[in-house]
Legacy VTK file of the C-alpha trace (Angstrom):
# vtk DataFile Version 3.0
C-alpha trace
ASCII
DATASET POLYDATA
POINTS 110 float
-4.593 -16.263 8.384
-5.026 -20.009 8.651
-3.071 -22.006 6.053
-5.439 -24.976 6.504
-4.252 -28.395 5.349
-1.348 -26.881 3.407
0.723 -26.597 6.573
2.646 -23.544 7.689
1.982 -21.197 10.561
-1.244 -19.383 11.231
-0.996 -15.659 11.914
-3.078 -12.755 13.176
-3.175 -9.641 10.982
-5.394 -6.641 11.696
-6.245 -3.376 10.031
-8.754 -0.616 9.646
-9.922 1.926 7.104
-11.544 5.353 7.492
-12.823 7.458 4.620
-14.551 10.834 4.546
-16.072 12.627 1.598
-17.854 15.869 0.856
-20.274 16.409 -2.014
-19.502 19.895 -3.359
-22.483 19.890 -5.736
-24.413 17.294 -7.765
-21.346 16.455 -9.896
-18.220 16.914 -7.745
-17.185 15.020 -4.623
-13.848 15.132 -2.793
-12.636 12.409 -0.436
-9.798 11.422 1.858
-8.866 7.963 3.075
-6.560 6.495 5.728
-5.927 2.843 6.308
-3.762 0.904 8.713
-2.469 -2.658 8.503
-0.460 -4.589 11.078
0.870 -7.981 10.014
2.478 -10.503 12.309
6.065 -11.467 11.549
5.020 -15.003 10.484
2.238 -13.783 8.201
2.352 -15.048 4.606
2.034 -11.429 3.393
4.902 -10.202 5.586
7.824 -8.642 3.749
11.130 -7.691 5.395
11.240 -6.351 8.942
8.460 -3.749 8.675
5.117 -4.955 10.040
3.034 -1.767 10.285
1.756 -0.137 7.107
-0.246 3.041 6.512
-1.920 4.427 3.403
-3.064 8.028 3.009
-5.041 8.989 -0.098
-7.010 11.940 -1.459
-9.214 12.031 -4.515
-12.125 13.388 -6.445
-15.238 11.887 -8.052
-16.947 13.503 -11.022
-20.486 12.256 -11.659
-21.376 12.369 -15.354
-24.883 10.930 -15.048
-25.772 10.619 -11.386
-24.201 7.586 -9.740
-24.564 5.573 -12.959
-21.470 7.055 -14.626
-18.535 8.570 -12.772
-14.834 9.286 -13.086
-12.584 8.846 -10.045
-9.019 10.096 -9.674
-7.004 9.594 -6.499
-3.422 9.780 -5.273
-1.944 7.835 -2.388
1.113 7.638 -0.180
2.379 4.589 1.696
5.031 6.013 4.084
6.221 2.579 5.282
5.988 0.875 1.908
3.787 -2.127 1.232
3.820 -5.662 2.700
3.379 -7.299 -0.707
3.135 -6.417 -4.376
0.046 -4.474 -5.391
0.864 -4.509 -9.090
-2.629 -3.309 -10.053
-1.691 0.156 -8.738
2.057 -0.052 -9.396
3.138 -0.583 -5.783
5.901 -3.092 -5.117
6.674 -4.778 -1.805
9.424 -3.032 0.119
10.589 -2.536 3.658
10.050 0.974 4.959
10.418 2.885 1.691
7.929 5.532 0.546
5.527 4.471 -2.195
3.294 6.814 -4.185
0.570 6.215 -6.748
-1.906 8.107 -8.881
-4.782 6.258 -10.482
-7.993 6.902 -12.333
-11.055 4.895 -13.210
-14.314 5.193 -15.077
-17.353 3.421 -13.661
-20.506 2.725 -15.644
-23.623 1.053 -14.249
-26.148 -0.147 -16.794
LINES 1 111
110 0 1 2 3 4 5 6 7 8 9 10 11 12 13 14 15 16 17 18 19 20 21 22 23 24 25 26 27 28 29 30 31 32 33 34 35 36 37 38 39 40 41 42 43 44 45 46 47 48 49 50 51 52 53 54 55 56 57 58 59 60 61 62 63 64 65 66 67 68 69 70 71 72 73 74 75 76 77 78 79 80 81 82 83 84 85 86 87 88 89 90 91 92 93 94 95 96 97 98 99 100 101 102 103 104 105 106 107 108 109
């Protein structure tokens, strides 16, 4: 992270994401996801003393009309909390506390 002309410290944050899925038939797909994030202590997204964050999620896709219309439902666990607020999924920044979420979405491609 480079704050540019606004001043402040630059920081080095790194992370990775792995996802696997299995298509059960033409309409059902299951998936699992793991992601890792390490933020430096002077990072602008740092919160509290925790600097390593993990997310583990599982979910299912249901294809209504091929890949043009699908429903996705997934559930996730953040065992070390989150470095900042992710209000879109109801996760609030905290330091080392478990966070859980369940979400759903409908996707339509015209």
